[in-house]
Each structure stands twice: as C-alpha cells, then as structure tokens.
N, C-alpha and C positions, 0 to 999 in steps of 0.2 A: 650522732648527734650527725647530720645530712653532711658530705659536704660542701660546700658551696663549689657552687659551678664558677667560674670564668669568663663567662662568653655572655656579650653583651643580650641586654635585650633589646629587643626592634624598637621600643621609643629609647631607649637610652641614645643608642646607634644614629637614631634620627636627629637626636639635640645634637649632638658631639660633629655631625655631619654637619649642622646648620652651626654650627659653634665654628668650627673650621675652616667656611666657605666663608663667613662674616670677617674674618681676616685678611679676606685680597679688599676689601672695604675703601683701605686708601691705597688703594691705586687707581680705583677708578673716580676719587672725590677730588671736589674746582681745587683745592688744596694739593691734588696730586704729587707734583714735584717738591710742594717741601714738605711732605708726611715721606718721599722717598731719600732724601736728603738726610730726613734725621738719622732714618733706619741704617742707613747705609753708615752713621759715628756712631752706634751702635756694632752696625758687624762688626767697624774694623776690630773688636776687645776681646775676648772672651772672661765668661764669668766677672764680670765689672761691672760695677751700680755704676749712675752717675744723674746728678745732681741737674735740674734746669740750668743753671751758672755753666756749669761744665759743658755741658751740648751745645751751648749759646756759644761759649768760646771754641771749639771746634770748629761750630759749621760759619763764624763769621771766620777761620785763619782758612778753611777748605775754596772761600767762597760760593758761588752756587745762586741758583731760587730761594734759597732761603737763609742766605747769609747776612737779610738787612732784618730778619725777623724782633722781634724785639723781647725782654723775660713776659709779660704779660703774654701775647699771643705763641710766643713756644711754648706754658703751659697749659693753653690748650689746647695746641695742637697736642701732648702729650698726653694730657688725660683723655680725646678721641682716639687715643693708640689702643690706653690701655683695655679703656673699650670694646676697642673692638678684637684685643686680642693679641696683638702683638708684643707688647710692652705688661708688664706687671710690677705693681711697685716692690721695691724693696724690703725688707725682711733685716736690713743689715742699724744696729745700731748707729747714732749720730756723733758723735764727739766733738765738741764745739767749745771754745773759748771763751764764746762772750752769744747772745741774744739773739742777733744779729744776723749773723754766720747756721747759725742752728736754724734761723729761719730760713734760712737761701739753703738750705742741707738737707730740711728734714721732708722732704718728697723725692726721694730721688729710686732712680728706674731700672730694670734691665731688658734685658731682652729673653722672649718662647721663646722656645725651640721650634716654632710655628712660623711667630714671627718672622727666624732667622730664616729657615726653608723658604719665605715665599719674599722676602728680601733675595735670598743669593741665586735662583732662579726669574726675578726681574730683571738683575742685573745682567746675565747670562744672557734673555729674553732680546738685552738691547742692546746689548754687545756684537751680538752674534747673529740676530733676527733675518738681517738682509744676503747673507754672506753662505756661499756654499761649502760645506762642512763635505772635508773630502772622506771617502768609502775605508775606514780601516783595513781595508784585505787581506792584509798579511793577519794579522790576528784567525782569521777562520785555520790557518796553516799553525797555529801554535797550540789552539786549542785543540783541533784535534791528536797534536805532537802530544798535548798533555794529558788528555785523556788514553792515549794510547799507553803509555805509561806507565801513568795511575791502574788498570789492569794488568797491567805487567803487574806491579806487583802486590796487589792486592788478591790476585788466582796463584802467585807460586806460593813455594810450601812457608805456613808458618805469619803469613798474612803482612800486610804490612804497616809500618810504623804509624800512630797515631799522629804523630803532631807532624813527620812530611805526609803524607797521606790530608790531614787538616792545608796543612804552606799548599797543595798541586789543589785539591777543590777551589782552595781559594782564587787561585791562580788565574783557574781554567776560569771560574765562573766574572771576574773581574775583568778577565777578556773578549769573556759574550758579549755581557752587558754593554766594555767599550765598542768591539764591533754592528750590531743589533739599531742601538743609541747612533752609529756615523749613516748607519743603512737610512732609517726611516728620517730623520735629520735630511740628506740628500737626494733622496726620492718628493721628499714635502719639498723642497725648496725647486726642485725641476717639476712638475706639475706648480707649480706660481708662476714661471717664465712660461712655462709654452702654453699657458694658457692665457696670454696676451696674444694682444693681435695686433698689436703697432710694430711688431720686428723688420729691422728697415734688414738690407742686404748683408751688413757685416755682422749684426749680430745673431740674424741667421744660418750663417754658414759657422760661428763661433761654438752656436749649439746645438751644429750638426753633426763638427767633428766632438764634444765633449758628449749627443747624446752616441753617434756611431761607436768610439770607441775606449770613453771611459768607463758606461756605461754596459757596453758590451763583457768588459772583461772584465768588471764586477760578475754580470750573471752568470759568465761562462767559469771563475772559479766557485763563483758557490756554486754554478753547479757540478763540480768536479769536487768539492770535498763533501758536497750535503749527503751523498749517500757513504762516504768513507766515517764520518760521524757516527752518524745511524750505524751503522756496522758498528761501530767500538759500542755504542751505547745499549744497544742489545746483548751484546756480550755483558758485559758492567752491567745491565741491571739484576740477575741475581744475588746479587753482590753486594747492590748497596743497603735497603735495609740491613745488613751486617755491620755493613762501613761509617752506614752512620750513627746505626747505635754504639761506633768503637769512639767516634769525634766525640759521642755526647756527653761522653761515660771519661773521655781526656780533657777534654775542655768544653767547663758545661755555660761560662763565660755567665750571659744576663737571665739566664735560663731557669738560674739555679738561686733564686736568690734566697734572702733568710725567713726562717717559716714565719718568724713573725707577721711580712710580710703578706703572703701566698691567700693568695681568693681575692686582695685590695685590688677593685679594678680600674683603679690610680695607676699600680703599676704594670703598662703594657710592653714588651718586650718584642723591639722587628729584630730579627735574627739576622745572622749573616747570611748573603744570597750561599747556596747549594747546602746547607745543613738541617735542610727540611727537603720532607721527598718531592711532594711539590716543587721545589724549582726543578729538580730533575726530570718533570712532565712535562716543564715549561719547557725547559733545555732540549728537554725528543722534542717538542708537537712542532718546536720551529723549525726540524728539521724530515718527520713523516705527518704522515698524515694520519692524527691515532686517534680524529673522534668524525671521521668522513664526511670536514667543510673543509681540506686541501692545509697542507701546511706553509708559514711563510715563506722558506724559499717556491714555493705556488705562486703565492701574490707577488712575488718579487715577478719572481719569472711573467704574470699575466701585467704587473704596475711597467712593466720596460716597454711590453707590444701595447699600451695606451700610449708611453710615449713617442716612441717609433707613429700611432696614428695622431698622435696631434702635430709632432714633426712634418707629420706629410698632407694636412690639413694647412698650418702654412705654409708650407712649399706651394701649392696650388691657389693659396689668396697669393702669394707674392704676383705668384702670371695670372693672377687676372685685375691685379694694379695697373698695366694696360690699360685695361679701360678704363678707368674710374671708379673700382669697387675695393680700390684703396683708406685700411682703413685709419682718419686722420686725430685718432687716441695723442699722439705725443705733441702733433700741438696745438689739440683741446688743451692740454695739461698748460701748454705752455705760454697762451691766452691767458688762461686761470689764474697761474701766477704774474703773469703783468698785469692784472686785475686784482689780485693781491699784494702789493708794492706799489699797483700809481696814489696820488691823493688823488682827492675827490674830482676832481674838475679834470683830471687827466684822466679818469676813468672812465668818463664821458669822453673826448675823443677814441678813445681806442670803443669805445663799440660803436662808436658814428665808422667806422675804418674796418672793425672789421663784420658788423651786422650791417649799415645803412638805417641803424635807428637813428634821426634824428628827433629832436626835442619836440615839443605838442607843438602844433600849432594849429590856431582856429580859421577853418578854411570856408566861414564861410553859410554852412550849413547850421537851417533851421529848422526847429523839435516841430515836432509832429501841432499841428494847429490848437489841438487835446491838450496838451504837457504842458504847462505852467510852471518852469524851473527857476527856479530863485539864482541869483549873481552871488550868493555865497552856495551853492551848491558844488562841491569838488567833480573834476570830473572822474574822477579816481570812481567813487558813488553813483554820479551821476546817469542817465539814460544813454542809449548810444542809440547812436541817427546817425540813418542808414547811407552809405556813401556808396557812388558808381561803383562799380568792377574797372571801368575804364580809371576811372580819379585815381584810384589805389594801385594798379600796376602801370599806367603810365602820366601819371599828374596829368590827366586834360582831360575833356570833357566830349572834346572833338572826335566829331565822326572821321573815322579810317575807312580807309581801300572802299571798294564796290561793295553796293549790294548783293553778296548771294544769289544766287537763283532760287527761286521754288524746283521742289527736289517734285521730280517723276516717279509720282505712285502707282500708273498706269498696271503697269507690268508683276504690280501685287493684291491690287485690284483686281485683274485676271483671274491670279491664280487664287482668290477666295470666291471668285463667282463661280468658279470651276467644280472647286473641291464642293462647294454647297449645293452646286447643280448632282454630283455624283451623290451624293446621303441624297436627297430627295429623289433620285434614281432610284437607290437600292430600297428607298423606308417604301415606294411603291410596286417596286418590283418583290418586294414582304409583304405585303397585303394583299398582291395580287396571291402570293402564293398560303396564304391565312386561308382567305376566300374560295380557292381550292380543295379546301384540306379539310373544309367545317362538314364535322359531320361523320370523320372516319380519318380520323386523329387518331387510331393506331393503328393504323395497315400505313401512312405515312411519314419520313426521315423528317423534322424539319430544319430548315437553315439554321446557323446562327443569329442571323439577321431577323428568322422568319421567329425566332422564340423569344428574341428580345422583344418586337411590337409587339407582338401579344400578349408579355408580361407587364409592357408597359397600358397596352389597357385593360387586363384584369388589375394590375393594382388601382388605376383610376375609378375602375364598377365597384371593386367591394370596397374600396373609400368613397364611394357615392352610396354603399348601401343603410340601410335601416334597419339594424338589425333590434330586432321580436322575442322572445323567452319562449321555447321554446317545451310543449306540454305533454305530455306522455299519452295517451290514450286512455281512455277510461281512468285513470286514475290522475290524482288533480298535483301532482310531484312534475315541477320544472325538472328538464331536461337539455342543457343548455342554452346554447343562442345560435336563433338562424333569420334568413331573410327569404323573399318570396326568389325576387328578382336581380338583378339590380343590371345596368346600363351606362356604356359607352362607349366615343365614338369621335372615329375622324374626321373631320369635312373635307382638308385636302385631301385626302388618300381614299375618301368613299367607303370604308371601312364604322364598323359597327359591332361589339364585341358585347353577346348576353349574358351573363349568369346567372346558375339555380339552387339553391342550395336544395341538393336531393337532399334524403337520412343514404340510400342502398347506392345513391349511385360513386363510381371512382376513375375519372379522368386518366388516362396518362397517355404524357407526350412526349414522343421521344424528336430527339435531336441532335445532330453530331456533336454536341458540348455533353449529352446522355439525357438520364428520363426523368422527366420532371408527372411527378405522383399527386392529382387532387383529389382526395377524398370532401365524398357528399358536396360534391361539384359538376356539375354537369356547362358546359361552355359551349358556342355557339356564334359562329361571324358571316357575317353576313355585308350586303352591302346595305348603303346605308343612305339607298336610295330605294331600296326594297322594299327598310320599314319608314316609311316617311307617310303621319298619317297616326302614327302609331303612339302611344304616351310613352314620352322620354323620365327618365330619372329611375323611380322606386318606384314598385308598388308594392305596399304592403300589406301579405291576409288578415 
C-alpha cells in the first residue's frame, strides 16, 4: 500500500489559510470591543469550558464595554465567535440537577488554539504598540557564547550529551528570537517617529540623542558580533546534521506520534526552534549573506542610514521654519480634537474663529433671467450664482484705487515687425538663389533656406498635379501613374516652379543639409513675370 503523503494539497492549504484569516474578523467587527472582552474571559483560563451564564458573570465582574450585555445578546456574540473559529462548542457532558440548569448549561464553549493566539497578539499590540521597545543587545553576546560552547562540546571526543545539547540549542534560539524581535520592533517604532514632520525642538533633540547614541551603540555591537557568530556557525555547520539526528533520537517530543495517528492531516506539529535544519539556515542568514540578497545585518545598517537621513530632513525643516514653512500638523490635530469634543453650537463658533466661515447669508444677487428657481429649492442643490471677486474678497463692490495705465506694447510690436522683415528678406534671397541656379542644380550647392523654399513650391506643385495612368508603348498594359506638367508660384517672391514627369530623368539637389534625389522628375524655376500668358495649373496629356 502506498504511503500517505503528509503534505497538504494546494487547495487544502488555500482553504486552511482562508479559515485562519477569518478568525481575525472579530477585531474589525462593529462590536469589536465586546468580542475582545469575551475572548479575554476565555484566555484567562486553560482547558476550561464555560456556558453563557458563566461568561456573563465574569464580564459583569470585570466591567468594560461588555459588562452591560444581556444573556440573549451574549449568546449571539458567542455563536458568532464559533462561526469565525475563535471558539468551539464543548463536548463535555453536562451535569444538571434541574431542567432550568440543563438549559442554561447545555451550550458550553471553549477556546481554540487559533483564537487564543490571535487574542494574545491583539492584547500585546494594544498594550505596547506606541511604546519604544528596548533592543536586548546583551542577548547577542549570550548567543555567541552559547554557540561557542556548543561547538566545543560537539567537536570534543565522544561528542556532547544529547540532553545538554538540547538545553543549549533551545537557550540559543530563545535568546536569538528575543533579540531579533526587539530589533524589528524598535526600528519599526523609529521609522514611525522619524516620518513625522511636526517635531518641535524638544522632541527633535530627544530623538537625535536616541538615534546618535542608542542606535549607534546597537549598530556597533551587531557589527562587532556578526562576523564572530558567523565564524562559529561555519565551524559548527558540518556537525549539525549529526547533532540534530541525535537530538531527535533523544527527545522526539510530538514529532513521534502514535502509529494510529500517522498520516492524519489534522495533526500538524510545530517543532521547537533549533530542531530543524531550516532554523539553523535562518540563523546563519541573519548574520551572513547566503542568498545574494544581503543579510539582516546589512539591512540593519541600511535602516540606520535611512534613519539618519530622516533626521537630517527634519533638521532642514526646522531651519526653514523661520520662513513660515513649518508643518501645522500638531495645530490641526488640536483643532480636530476641539471639534470632536465641542457641542454643535460651540463647533460653529470654533469654525468661525478658525476659518472665518460664517453662516450663509443672502447677498441679494438674483439668478439668471432664464433660470426659474422654486422657493423650496435647497441652496445645497440649487444653481450657483456668480459673485464678483471684489465682493468675495473685500465684501464690497466699490472700485478701489486708480485705474491702471494701458500697457505699452510698441517695443514688442517693433520686434515682431523686424522679425517679419528678416524672414521676408531671407525668402527673397532664397528665391533669387533658386532662379539663378535653375537648369544647373547639379553644379550648385543650395543653402538651407533655398532648399526649404524649393520643397515648399515642389509640394504645392505635386499637390496640384492631376495624375493619369501611364501605358507602356506597344502593349496595352498600365505602368504606374504619371502627369505631364504641374506648376506652383509665389506672387510676392515673383517665382514660379514647373515640374514635369520624365521617365528617364533624374534630378539631384545638393544642399548644406544633404542631397535630395528626384526620380523621373524634371524641375525648372523661373520668374513669374516671364511666365505671364502661359497656361497655369496642370496640363494633362
């Protein structure tokens, strides 16, 4: 028979994760304070099941937001916690001396492992979320000492006693876990504080001393201990597989259940830290770069650098505060607290004093003649009336001050006229250059202005051309399109361009911007006066 796999399927793992996350729902429900108080009652006992009357009595004794619940409402809360997975119904038999006692105690509840863990973490967050947690840097020295002693015992003849090794491994990982957690909590708090832009002088001075003294001491201690711990771990690494096998053989704990329970997906064991190879890999990865993405020590150094940069940013902000660029976050929070605590009438007075927002007054401005607004229309949804700027800003429509003088634009006009004359002179020079170069374009080098004028005339002429389908001589087959001649001219410049479609012709226009090759086109430029009397437009053959 095939051995049953212990690994859960992806679908089962997804469903399990969804159920575990659902257990957090009571922390965001509208009745979250009542649910938390009920969960604290269950967390104060171990392996105890309680009925609704028992929970109700304990809530009344402890006080708090759930002290005023009645039995019916409490039962609804307990059933909801059961559906979320924080509580489960007890299977213990009910011993009752009367029917009333049986009805009161038939529904008993007990805490689930997941519900206890979530409530414990929630209470820990509520108790110290805003506090600065000290970094237990002395634990790092104890970790180094414990690893050195363990390495010496493992490498001596005969090895180490399994029970002694188990105690030392557990001690090392407990100390390291406490140190790593304190580092993460402290730097999270530090980032939250340094992200503020409303620090005053006293707060800035306090956090500066904290950062420059305390953080520097932590960083130096970690930088000193990290290479020493990494060297000890590298020396212990070859003996680790044999050491873990000896520990598992000596004390298997929950990792060796009864054969009747083997392969059951419900039984999942979370082993103590240090009993698996992955725990040691995580310990080594904290002090050395094993995956090419940097160690935790490198991240600690980078976090300290970012904290220093945030401190400098706050220092620059405080230096700029004299020019009126100081953040008003603290003042706005105080104003918001006043609004929250004030009665409705007092809140209106605070708004008037803080923002100058007086109550609405009718300003006697009639709406537009074509708009008929009923009397029952609210000002909130009614059409807006345009109020003059002077009335909005000064409360008066009277003209103030002298009328400003008309701005003199004569100098700007002269500049624009001179620029227009320069452009006209440049175009006339380009036209003269094209007339002189007509018929010998292959021997002259055109300027940029002359080439631009030529391309302008050529584009106009080709746009005026009337195409016809060309036929091969002697065959009846068509061969592309052609036109006999096309013209364009500029009366102001007195220039006329004629372009003809010649199958064997090839015109090369050389200019300072490069060469332009015109296949099967012949271009001729002349004065428009010389072409008077000729037929304008396109002559089709």
